[in-house]
N, C-alpha and C positions, 0 to 999 in steps of 0.2 A: 242427602238427596241430589247433591251435584253430581255425586259419583254415579248414581242411577241413571243420567241424564246423558252421561259421556259417552263417546264413540264405541270405545272398547266394551263397555256394559251392553250397549244397545247392539253392538255386532254380535256379542256372545249370545244374547237373548234371541237374537234373530236365527241364529245358527242352531241353538237348541230347538226352538219351534220347527225349523226345518226338519231336524232329524226325528223329532215325535211324528211329524207328519209321514216321513218316509217310511218309519215303523209301522204305521197304520196301513200302507199300501204293500208291505214286503211279505214274502214268504221264505221260511227257512227250508231247504229241500235237501234230502240224503237218498242214497238207495240207488243212485243212477251208476251206470257202468263207467269203468274207469275209462278214461279218454273221450267222454261225451263233452262236446264243446257248448260253449255258452249260447251259439247260435241255435243249436239242437234244442236246449232248454227254452230258449225265447220263443222258438216256434210252437213248442208244445204249449206253453203257457199263454200264447197269444188267442187261443181258444177262450180264453176267461176275460181278456181285455188287452189293451195295447200295454206292451212291456217297456217300460223305461230303461231298466238297466238289468244284467245279470253279472253279479260279482262271485266268482268261484275261488275256492281255495286252491291256489296254484301248485302249492307243494305236494300235497296228498289227493286232490280232486275229490275230497271226501263229502263235501258240502257247496252248496250254493245259495246265496240269497237274491231272490228274482223280486223286483220292485215294479209293481204295476202302475199306470198312470192313474188309477182311481182305486180308492178303498172298496167299490163294490166288486171289482173284479177279483181281488183278493178274497172277499166273502163268498164269491161264486167258487172260487177253486177250493177253498176250505169245505164248503158244503159237499163237495165231490167226495163219496165215501173211498175211492180207490183211484189211483194214478198208475199208468202204466207208460214206460218209454224204452223201446227197444227190448221188449221181454224183460225189462226190471221194474219191481214195484217200488215207486217213488213214495218216500215219506214226506209229506207236505204239512208243515205247522206254520203257526203264526211266528214272525220273527220278535 
């Protein structure tokens, strides 16, 4: 019981809760052109809601994780059947 009230345990629980919340607001995106910037992706997904962060695979540029500020924005993006950016069809899935 004392362990569960400890600072380390509480911090870990808070971190896990935050990660779960981020997952509920995030999209896994592939299919964009090589050289596409995180700013371009953020601008595209801004039509679905405020974009909190865009994390891209720096080595290959093969995927990005787009985190929106609200889960409703994620749902709007997932409800869209097709996404296109600069002539490339994006594959958008839940994270």
